[in-house]
Each structure stands twice: as C-alpha cells, then as structure tokens.
A tleap script that builds the chain and sets N, CA, C and O, in Angstrom:
source leaprc.protein.ff14SB
mol = sequence {
  NMET ASP ALA PRO LEU ARG LYS LEU THR ILE
  VAL CYS PRO ARG GLU VAL GLU ALA VAL LEU
  ALA ASP ALA LEU ASP ALA MET GLU PRO SER
  VAL PRO GLY TYR THR LEU VAL GLU ALA HIE
  GLY ARG GLY ALA ALA MET HIE SER ALA SER
  ALA VAL GLU LYS VAL ARG GLY ALA LEU ARG
  THR ALA MET PHE ILE LEU ILE LEU PRO ARG
  GLU ARG VAL GLU ASP VAL THR GLU THR VAL
  ARG GLY ALA CYS PRO ARG PRO GLN ILE SER
  TYR TRP VAL GLU PRO VAL GLU ASP PHE GLY
  ARG LEU ALA ASP CALA
}
set mol.1.N position { 0.832 -1.180 0.000 }
set mol.1.CA position { 0.000 0.000 0.000 }
set mol.1.C position { 0.882 1.250 0.000 }
set mol.1.O position { 1.867 1.309 0.736 }
set mol.2.N position { 0.543 2.237 -0.806 }
set mol.2.CA position { 1.308 3.462 -0.927 }
set mol.2.C position { 0.950 4.421 0.210 }
set mol.2.O position { -0.226 4.634 0.508 }
set mol.3.N position { 1.976 4.993 0.839 }
set mol.3.CA position { 1.749 5.946 1.935 }
set mol.3.C position { 1.084 7.210 1.403 }
set mol.3.O position { 1.497 7.717 0.360 }
set mol.4.N position { 0.056 7.740 2.093 }
set mol.4.CA position { -0.643 8.931 1.614 }
set mol.4.C position { 0.118 10.240 1.852 }
set mol.4.O position { -0.215 11.265 1.258 }
set mol.5.N position { 1.130 10.209 2.710 }
set mol.5.CA position { 1.902 11.416 3.010 }
set mol.5.C position { 3.280 11.347 2.369 }
set mol.5.O position { 3.835 10.272 2.145 }
set mol.6.N position { 3.813 12.529 2.083 }
set mol.6.CA position { 5.149 12.640 1.522 }
set mol.6.C position { 5.947 13.671 2.312 }
set mol.6.O position { 5.401 14.652 2.817 }
set mol.7.N position { 7.238 13.427 2.404 }
set mol.7.CA position { 8.170 14.412 2.953 }
set mol.7.C position { 8.826 15.084 1.751 }
set mol.7.O position { 9.530 14.434 0.978 }
set mol.8.N position { 8.597 16.373 1.598 }
set mol.8.CA position { 9.200 17.161 0.535 }
set mol.8.C position { 10.313 17.994 1.153 }
set mol.8.O position { 10.074 18.780 2.069 }
set mol.9.N position { 11.526 17.820 0.652 }
set mol.9.CA position { 12.673 18.591 1.109 }
set mol.9.C position { 13.123 19.485 -0.034 }
set mol.9.O position { 13.337 19.011 -1.149 }
set mol.10.N position { 13.266 20.769 0.238 }
set mol.10.CA position { 13.721 21.741 -0.754 }
set mol.10.C position { 14.964 22.415 -0.192 }
set mol.10.O position { 14.948 22.926 0.928 }
set mol.11.N position { 16.040 22.417 -0.970 }
set mol.11.CA position { 17.289 23.049 -0.550 }
set mol.11.C position { 17.599 24.182 -1.518 }
set mol.11.O position { 17.571 24.001 -2.735 }
set mol.12.N position { 17.896 25.360 -0.958 }
set mol.12.CA position { 18.155 26.535 -1.792 }
set mol.12.C position { 19.302 27.352 -1.212 }
set mol.12.O position { 19.651 27.191 -0.043 }
set mol.13.N position { 19.891 28.234 -2.027 }
set mol.13.CA position { 20.871 29.168 -1.477 }
set mol.13.C position { 20.204 30.036 -0.404 }
set mol.13.O position { 19.039 30.409 -0.538 }
set mol.14.N position { 20.930 30.347 0.630 }
set mol.14.CA position { 20.336 31.085 1.738 }
set mol.14.C position { 19.820 32.461 1.320 }
set mol.14.O position { 18.909 32.993 1.955 }
set mol.15.N position { 20.385 33.045 0.265 }
set mol.15.CA position { 19.929 34.384 -0.140 }
set mol.15.C position { 18.527 34.389 -0.736 }
set mol.15.O position { 17.936 35.460 -0.871 }
set mol.16.N position { 17.972 33.233 -1.097 }
set mol.16.CA position { 16.594 33.201 -1.607 }
set mol.16.C position { 15.625 32.553 -0.615 }
set mol.16.O position { 14.465 32.307 -0.945 }
set mol.17.N position { 16.100 32.280 0.586 }
set mol.17.CA position { 15.273 31.661 1.624 }
set mol.17.C position { 13.983 32.445 1.867 }
set mol.17.O position { 12.910 31.846 1.942 }
set mol.18.N position { 14.067 33.762 1.990 }
set mol.18.CA position { 12.884 34.580 2.277 }
set mol.18.C position { 11.883 34.538 1.130 }
set mol.18.O position { 10.674 34.520 1.365 }
set mol.19.N position { 12.369 34.521 -0.106 }
set mol.19.CA position { 11.474 34.449 -1.273 }
set mol.19.C position { 10.685 33.146 -1.244 }
set mol.19.O position { 9.474 33.143 -1.467 }
set mol.20.N position { 11.377 32.030 -0.966 }
set mol.20.CA position { 10.686 30.741 -0.912 }
set mol.20.C position { 9.722 30.676 0.265 }
set mol.20.O position { 8.612 30.163 0.126 }
set mol.21.N position { 10.134 31.190 1.423 }
set mol.21.CA position { 9.249 31.189 2.591 }
set mol.21.C position { 7.992 32.005 2.305 }
set mol.21.O position { 6.888 31.586 2.653 }
set mol.22.N position { 8.152 33.163 1.676 }
set mol.22.CA position { 6.990 33.989 1.330 }
set mol.22.C position { 6.064 33.257 0.364 }
set mol.22.O position { 4.843 33.320 0.506 }
set mol.23.N position { 6.639 32.565 -0.619 }
set mol.23.CA position { 5.824 31.822 -1.590 }
set mol.23.C position { 5.051 30.701 -0.908 }
set mol.23.O position { 3.873 30.494 -1.199 }
set mol.24.N position { 5.704 29.978 -0.003 }
set mol.24.CA position { 5.019 28.905 0.727 }
set mol.24.C position { 3.937 29.477 1.640 }
set mol.24.O position { 2.840 28.925 1.730 }
set mol.25.N position { 4.243 30.577 2.313 }
set mol.25.CA position { 3.282 31.186 3.236 }
set mol.25.C position { 2.050 31.733 2.520 }
set mol.25.O position { 0.971 31.803 3.108 }
set mol.26.N position { 2.206 32.120 1.257 }
set mol.26.CA position { 1.101 32.714 0.499 }
set mol.26.C position { 0.245 31.683 -0.234 }
set mol.26.O position { -0.756 32.044 -0.853 }
set mol.27.N position { 0.620 30.420 -0.173 }
set mol.27.CA position { -0.119 29.405 -0.935 }
set mol.27.C position { -1.555 29.261 -0.456 }
set mol.27.O position { -1.838 29.316 0.741 }
set mol.28.N position { -2.447 29.078 -1.410 }
set mol.28.CA position { -3.857 28.773 -1.134 }
set mol.28.C position { -4.236 27.540 -1.937 }
set mol.28.O position { -4.084 27.551 -3.159 }
set mol.29.N position { -4.711 26.499 -1.320 }
set mol.29.CA position { -4.822 26.338 0.132 }
set mol.29.C position { -3.434 26.320 0.775 }
set mol.29.O position { -2.441 25.950 0.149 }
set mol.30.N position { -3.399 26.725 2.020 }
set mol.30.CA position { -2.117 26.849 2.707 }
set mol.30.C position { -1.476 25.484 2.936 }
set mol.30.O position { -2.159 24.464 3.026 }
set mol.31.N position { -0.153 25.491 3.027 }
set mol.31.CA position { 0.552 24.262 3.386 }
set mol.31.C position { 0.367 24.059 4.886 }
set mol.31.O position { 0.192 25.033 5.618 }
set mol.32.N position { 0.403 22.808 5.360 }
set mol.32.CA position { 0.156 22.561 6.783 }
set mol.32.C position { 1.263 23.073 7.701 }
set mol.32.O position { 1.116 23.039 8.923 }
set mol.33.N position { 2.347 23.537 7.136 }
set mol.33.CA position { 3.479 24.024 7.919 }
set mol.33.C position { 4.763 23.457 7.352 }
set mol.33.O position { 4.740 22.567 6.502 }
set mol.34.N position { 5.876 23.973 7.822 }
set mol.34.CA position { 7.165 23.463 7.367 }
set mol.34.C position { 8.223 23.779 8.405 }
set mol.34.O position { 8.041 24.641 9.266 }
set mol.35.N position { 9.315 23.073 8.306 }
set mol.35.CA position { 10.477 23.317 9.145 }
set mol.35.C position { 11.548 23.921 8.258 }
set mol.35.O position { 11.773 23.447 7.145 }
set mol.36.N position { 12.206 24.954 8.735 }
set mol.36.CA position { 13.262 25.628 7.987 }
set mol.36.C position { 14.561 25.479 8.764 }
set mol.36.O position { 14.644 25.859 9.932 }
set mol.37.N position { 15.577 24.923 8.106 }
set mol.37.CA position { 16.844 24.628 8.755 }
set mol.37.C position { 17.977 25.315 7.997 }
set mol.37.O position { 18.036 25.237 6.770 }
set mol.38.N position { 18.870 25.981 8.712 }
set mol.38.CA position { 20.086 26.492 8.085 }
set mol.38.C position { 21.014 25.307 7.881 }
set mol.38.O position { 21.232 24.515 8.798 }
set mol.39.N position { 21.561 25.186 6.672 }
set mol.39.CA position { 22.398 24.032 6.356 }
set mol.39.C position { 23.637 24.483 5.587 }
set mol.39.O position { 23.782 25.658 5.246 }
set mol.40.N position { 24.514 23.541 5.324 }
set mol.40.CA position { 25.720 23.782 4.537 }
set mol.40.C position { 25.828 22.673 3.504 }
set mol.40.O position { 25.761 21.489 3.836 }
set mol.41.N position { 25.995 23.069 2.246 }
set mol.41.CA position { 26.101 22.095 1.167 }
set mol.41.C position { 27.532 21.977 0.668 }
set mol.41.O position { 28.266 22.961 0.590 }
set mol.42.N position { 27.901 20.773 0.339 }
set mol.42.CA position { 29.230 20.502 -0.221 }
set mol.42.C position { 29.040 19.722 -1.503 }
set mol.42.O position { 28.073 18.974 -1.644 }
set mol.43.N position { 29.955 19.892 -2.432 }
set mol.43.CA position { 29.866 19.119 -3.662 }
set mol.43.C position { 30.311 19.904 -4.878 }
set mol.43.O position { 31.065 20.871 -4.774 }
set mol.44.N position { 29.831 19.471 -6.031 }
set mol.44.CA position { 30.267 20.018 -7.309 }
set mol.44.C position { 29.860 21.468 -7.526 }
set mol.44.O position { 30.448 22.135 -8.378 }
set mol.45.N position { 28.890 21.980 -6.800 }
set mol.45.CA position { 28.391 23.344 -7.010 }
set mol.45.C position { 29.269 24.412 -6.366 }
set mol.45.O position { 28.871 25.576 -6.321 }
set mol.46.N position { 30.432 24.060 -5.875 }
set mol.46.CA position { 31.294 25.031 -5.194 }
set mol.46.C position { 31.776 26.146 -6.116 }
set mol.46.O position { 32.252 27.171 -5.629 }
set mol.47.N position { 31.668 25.976 -7.426 }
set mol.47.CA position { 32.081 27.043 -8.348 }
set mol.47.C position { 31.239 28.310 -8.160 }
set mol.47.O position { 31.682 29.405 -8.504 }
set mol.48.N position { 30.025 28.163 -7.612 }
set mol.48.CA position { 29.161 29.327 -7.391 }
set mol.48.C position { 29.290 29.890 -5.976 }
set mol.48.O position { 28.542 30.790 -5.595 }
set mol.49.N position { 30.227 29.368 -5.205 }
set mol.49.CA position { 30.383 29.777 -3.808 }
set mol.49.C position { 31.019 31.160 -3.694 }
set mol.49.O position { 31.796 31.582 -4.550 }
set mol.50.N position { 30.666 31.850 -2.616 }
set mol.50.CA position { 31.315 33.125 -2.300 }
set mol.50.C position { 32.727 32.831 -1.792 }
set mol.50.O position { 33.079 31.676 -1.549 }
set mol.51.N position { 33.527 33.879 -1.634 }
set mol.51.CA position { 34.891 33.704 -1.133 }
set mol.51.C position { 34.886 33.056 0.255 }
set mol.51.O position { 35.680 32.155 0.527 }
set mol.52.N position { 33.992 33.519 1.126 }
set mol.52.CA position { 33.901 32.954 2.479 }
set mol.52.C position { 33.509 31.479 2.412 }
set mol.52.O position { 34.081 30.652 3.122 }
set mol.53.N position { 32.537 31.149 1.563 }
set mol.53.CA position { 32.100 29.756 1.433 }
set mol.53.C position { 33.224 28.880 0.894 }
set mol.53.O position { 33.366 27.730 1.310 }
set mol.54.N position { 34.023 29.413 -0.030 }
set mol.54.CA position { 35.154 28.638 -0.564 }
set mol.54.C position { 36.177 28.351 0.521 }
set mol.54.O position { 36.729 27.252 0.577 }
set mol.55.N position { 36.439 29.328 1.388 }
set mol.55.CA position { 37.371 29.112 2.495 }
set mol.55.C position { 36.818 28.052 3.442 }
set mol.55.O position { 37.555 27.173 3.890 }
set mol.56.N position { 35.526 28.132 3.747 }
set mol.56.CA position { 34.888 27.151 4.643 }
set mol.56.C position { 34.712 25.793 3.976 }
set mol.56.O position { 34.634 24.768 4.653 }
set mol.57.N position { 34.649 25.788 2.647 }
set mol.57.CA position { 34.463 24.534 1.916 }
set mol.57.C position { 33.018 24.089 1.841 }
set mol.57.O position { 32.745 22.918 1.577 }
set mol.58.N position { 32.079 25.013 2.073 }
set mol.58.CA position { 30.659 24.648 2.039 }
set mol.58.C position { 29.816 25.860 1.669 }
set mol.58.O position { 30.128 26.988 2.049 }
set mol.59.N position { 28.744 25.611 0.921 }
set mol.59.CA position { 27.780 26.646 0.560 }
set mol.59.C position { 26.781 26.829 1.693 }
set mol.59.O position { 26.362 25.854 2.317 }
set mol.60.N position { 26.399 28.071 1.963 }
set mol.60.CA position { 25.352 28.344 2.960 }
set mol.60.C position { 24.008 28.093 2.283 }
set mol.60.O position { 23.681 28.742 1.289 }
set mol.61.N position { 23.243 27.169 2.810 }
set mol.61.CA position { 21.955 26.824 2.216 }
set mol.61.C position { 20.846 26.852 3.261 }
set mol.61.O position { 21.093 26.894 4.467 }
set mol.62.N position { 19.627 26.827 2.759 }
set mol.62.CA position { 18.445 26.701 3.609 }
set mol.62.C position { 17.715 25.439 3.176 }
set mol.62.O position { 17.632 25.144 1.984 }
set mol.63.N position { 17.189 24.698 4.134 }
set mol.63.CA position { 16.463 23.465 3.852 }
set mol.63.C position { 15.047 23.584 4.411 }
set mol.63.O position { 14.846 23.761 5.613 }
set mol.64.N position { 14.081 23.483 3.514 }
set mol.64.CA position { 12.670 23.480 3.889 }
set mol.64.C position { 12.209 22.029 3.922 }
set mol.64.O position { 12.443 21.281 2.973 }
set mol.65.N position { 11.558 21.628 5.002 }
set mol.65.CA position { 11.041 20.266 5.131 }
set mol.65.C position { 9.542 20.359 5.361 }
set mol.65.O position { 9.086 20.989 6.315 }
set mol.66.N position { 8.778 19.721 4.470 }
set mol.66.CA position { 7.317 19.749 4.553 }
set mol.66.C position { 6.785 18.325 4.560 }
set mol.66.O position { 7.288 17.474 3.827 }
set mol.67.N position { 5.781 18.057 5.375 }
set mol.67.CA position { 5.038 16.801 5.336 }
set mol.67.C position { 3.685 17.143 4.728 }
set mol.67.O position { 2.925 17.942 5.275 }
set mol.68.N position { 3.400 16.524 3.589 }
set mol.68.CA position { 2.226 16.895 2.797 }
set mol.68.C position { 1.462 15.676 2.319 }
set mol.68.O position { 2.026 14.588 2.211 }
set mol.69.N position { 0.178 15.854 2.033 }
set mol.69.CA position { -0.527 14.810 1.297 }
set mol.69.C position { 0.144 14.651 -0.076 }
set mol.69.O position { 0.557 15.636 -0.688 }
set mol.70.N position { 0.244 13.453 -0.532 }
set mol.70.CA position { 0.897 13.128 -1.806 }
set mol.70.C position { 0.449 14.049 -2.936 }
set mol.70.O position { 1.270 14.485 -3.743 }
set mol.71.N position { -0.851 14.350 -2.999 }
set mol.71.CA position { -1.395 15.141 -4.108 }
set mol.71.C position { -1.008 16.626 -4.057 }
set mol.71.O position { -1.264 17.347 -5.022 }
set mol.72.N position { -0.408 17.100 -2.973 }
set mol.72.CA position { -0.004 18.518 -2.865 }
set mol.72.C position { 1.437 18.768 -3.306 }
set mol.72.O position { 1.823 19.917 -3.524 }
set mol.73.N position { 2.228 17.719 -3.440 }
set mol.73.CA position { 3.655 17.885 -3.724 }
set mol.73.C position { 3.893 18.661 -5.020 }
set mol.73.O position { 4.690 19.600 -5.034 }
set mol.74.N position { 3.226 18.290 -6.093 }
set mol.74.CA position { 3.443 18.969 -7.371 }
set mol.74.C position { 3.040 20.439 -7.289 }
set mol.74.O position { 3.724 21.299 -7.845 }
set mol.75.N position { 1.950 20.731 -6.609 }
set mol.75.CA position { 1.496 22.112 -6.440 }
set mol.75.C position { 2.561 22.946 -5.728 }
set mol.75.O position { 2.839 24.078 -6.124 }
set mol.76.N position { 3.148 22.387 -4.688 }
set mol.76.CA position { 4.171 23.110 -3.926 }
set mol.76.C position { 5.436 23.303 -4.758 }
set mol.76.O position { 5.991 24.401 -4.783 }
set mol.77.N position { 5.898 22.263 -5.437 }
set mol.77.CA position { 7.116 22.415 -6.242 }
set mol.77.C position { 6.901 23.404 -7.385 }
set mol.77.O position { 7.818 24.151 -7.726 }
set mol.78.N position { 5.721 23.424 -7.976 }
set mol.78.CA position { 5.437 24.393 -9.043 }
set mol.78.C position { 5.382 25.818 -8.493 }
set mol.78.O position { 5.817 26.753 -9.166 }
set mol.79.N position { 4.858 25.995 -7.291 }
set mol.79.CA position { 4.835 27.315 -6.660 }
set mol.79.C position { 6.253 27.816 -6.415 }
set mol.79.O position { 6.565 28.973 -6.697 }
set mol.80.N position { 7.108 26.949 -5.893 }
set mol.80.CA position { 8.505 27.316 -5.644 }
set mol.80.C position { 9.206 27.627 -6.966 }
set mol.80.O position { 9.931 28.616 -7.067 }
set mol.81.N position { 8.994 26.795 -7.967 }
set mol.81.CA position { 9.605 27.007 -9.283 }
set mol.81.C position { 9.179 28.361 -9.862 }
set mol.81.O position { 10.001 29.078 -10.434 }
set mol.82.N position { 7.914 28.704 -9.718 }
set mol.82.CA position { 7.418 29.977 -10.224 }
set mol.82.C position { 7.956 31.174 -9.462 }
set mol.82.O position { 8.214 32.224 -10.052 }
set mol.83.N position { 8.128 31.024 -8.153 }
set mol.83.CA position { 8.601 32.130 -7.319 }
set mol.83.C position { 10.091 32.392 -7.494 }
set mol.83.O position { 10.547 33.528 -7.366 }
set mol.84.N position { 10.838 31.349 -7.782 }
set mol.84.CA position { 12.297 31.491 -7.824 }
set mol.84.C position { 12.903 30.401 -8.706 }
set mol.84.O position { 13.470 29.438 -8.190 }
set mol.85.N position { 12.793 30.539 -10.028 }
set mol.85.CA position { 13.304 29.496 -10.924 }
set mol.85.C position { 14.834 29.528 -11.028 }
set mol.85.O position { 15.385 30.232 -11.874 }
set mol.86.N position { 15.501 28.783 -10.186 }
set mol.86.CA position { 16.967 28.748 -10.164 }
set mol.86.C position { 17.446 27.307 -10.220 }
set mol.86.O position { 16.862 26.438 -9.573 }
set mol.87.N position { 18.498 27.040 -10.980 }
set mol.87.CA position { 19.031 25.676 -11.009 }
set mol.87.C position { 19.684 25.263 -9.692 }
set mol.87.O position { 19.902 24.073 -9.465 }
set mol.88.N position { 20.003 26.227 -8.814 }
set mol.88.CA position { 20.627 25.899 -7.527 }
set mol.88.C position { 19.622 25.397 -6.496 }
set mol.88.O position { 20.018 24.999 -5.400 }
set mol.89.N position { 18.341 25.407 -6.819 }
set mol.89.CA position { 17.324 24.903 -5.892 }
set mol.89.C position { 17.042 23.454 -6.250 }
set mol.89.O position { 16.693 23.137 -7.387 }
set mol.90.N position { 17.196 22.590 -5.274 }
set mol.90.CA position { 16.925 21.167 -5.511 }
set mol.90.C position { 15.854 20.685 -4.543 }
set mol.90.O position { 15.591 21.312 -3.517 }
set mol.91.N position { 15.247 19.564 -4.890 }
set mol.91.CA position { 14.224 18.988 -4.016 }
set mol.91.C position { 14.226 17.477 -4.169 }
set mol.91.O position { 14.727 16.936 -5.154 }
set mol.92.N position { 13.661 16.813 -3.184 }
set mol.92.CA position { 13.413 15.380 -3.274 }
set mol.92.C position { 12.192 15.048 -2.444 }
set mol.92.O position { 11.794 15.800 -1.554 }
set mol.93.N position { 11.609 13.908 -2.757 }
set mol.93.CA position { 10.357 13.479 -2.130 }
set mol.93.C position { 10.557 12.074 -1.573 }
set mol.93.O position { 11.133 11.210 -2.233 }
set mol.94.N position { 10.077 11.860 -0.359 }
set mol.94.CA position { 10.165 10.556 0.298 }
set mol.94.C position { 8.801 10.174 0.858 }
set mol.94.O position { 8.049 11.048 1.289 }
set mol.95.N position { 8.465 8.877 0.859 }
set mol.95.CA position { 7.215 8.459 1.491 }
set mol.95.C position { 7.320 8.595 3.014 }
set mol.95.O position { 8.394 8.423 3.590 }
set mol.96.N position { 6.202 8.901 3.648 }
set mol.96.CA position { 6.137 8.998 5.113 }
set mol.96.C position { 5.281 7.839 5.599 }
set mol.96.O position { 4.098 7.751 5.269 }
set mol.97.N position { 5.874 6.960 6.375 }
set mol.97.CA position { 5.161 5.785 6.872 }
set mol.97.C position { 4.176 6.130 7.976 }
set mol.97.O position { 3.108 5.526 8.074 }
set mol.98.N position { 4.537 7.108 8.814 }
set mol.98.CA position { 3.683 7.469 9.937 }
set mol.98.C position { 3.982 8.917 10.305 }
set mol.98.O position { 5.099 9.396 10.105 }
set mol.99.N position { 2.986 9.609 10.841 }
set mol.99.CA position { 3.167 10.996 11.264 }
set mol.99.C position { 2.169 11.279 12.370 }
set mol.99.O position { 1.006 10.886 12.279 }
set mol.100.N position { 2.616 11.958 13.413 }
set mol.100.CA position { 1.710 12.297 14.506 }
set mol.100.C position { 2.409 13.125 15.559 }
set mol.100.O position { 3.554 13.540 15.378 }
set mol.101.N position { 1.727 13.362 16.646 }
set mol.101.CA position { 2.253 14.114 17.790 }
set mol.101.C position { 2.528 13.128 18.918 }
set mol.101.O position { 1.839 12.116 19.048 }
set mol.102.N position { 3.530 13.423 19.726 }
set mol.102.CA position { 3.885 12.523 20.819 }
set mol.102.C position { 3.006 12.702 22.043 }
set mol.102.O position { 3.013 11.862 22.943 }
set mol.103.N position { 2.249 13.789 22.084 }
set mol.103.CA position { 1.315 14.020 23.188 }
set mol.103.C position { 0.161 14.865 22.676 }
set mol.103.O position { 0.302 15.592 21.693 }
set mol.104.N position { -0.974 14.768 23.343 }
set mol.104.CA position { -2.126 15.593 22.987 }
set mol.104.C position { -1.908 17.019 23.478 }
set mol.104.O position { -1.251 17.244 24.494 }
set mol.105.N position { -2.459 17.967 22.752 }
set mol.105.CA position { -2.317 19.383 23.138 }
set mol.105.C position { -3.204 19.710 24.310 }
set mol.105.O position { -3.219 20.850 24.774 }
savepdb mol mol.pdb
quit
C-alpha cells in the first residue's frame, strides 16, 4: 500500500530563503506548515560559492522540510519554481510511513 503522506525537502541558497518562505506562506490552500533549517552544502556546485564559502568549503543553504498529502507535492514544487526558478534549488520526495504528535495538546 502506498503511503498517503510525503516528505518534501527543498534546498536553496540562503539568499533566496525569504522568497521561498513567502511563496510557501502565500499558498492557497495553505501548506500545513514546514520546518526551515540552516544548512551547509558541499559538492560540485562550489564554483558558485562566495569567497567565504570557498574558504569554509561549504555553501550556505536553507532546507525546507514539509510533510504533505501526496497530491499537494506537485502544487508546492510548481509554486517554488514559479517564485524562484533557479538551477541551484533542488528537491526530493520521500514516502512517510507514519506521522503524529507525541502528546495531545
């Protein structure tokens, strides 16, 4: 059986973090929420790094993590693509086996 929820992870340069956050916040219907993490990326994309990032050996990135119904993933990725079409923004999707709260509110 296919899991009805998906984990969508979007990684972008930190300088466009606010643009992506604004696009996600403005979506209708709204996304159920997301986690935003400051991260550091390493790899072949270092040619686009700033001088400071080259010294550190890592790009400053932002990682958005969303848990969504499967049918919302394409809508969210298209919204992000429309708000900030950059090749430096990557994403991946994973099935979510279970999701919940550890205690009642």
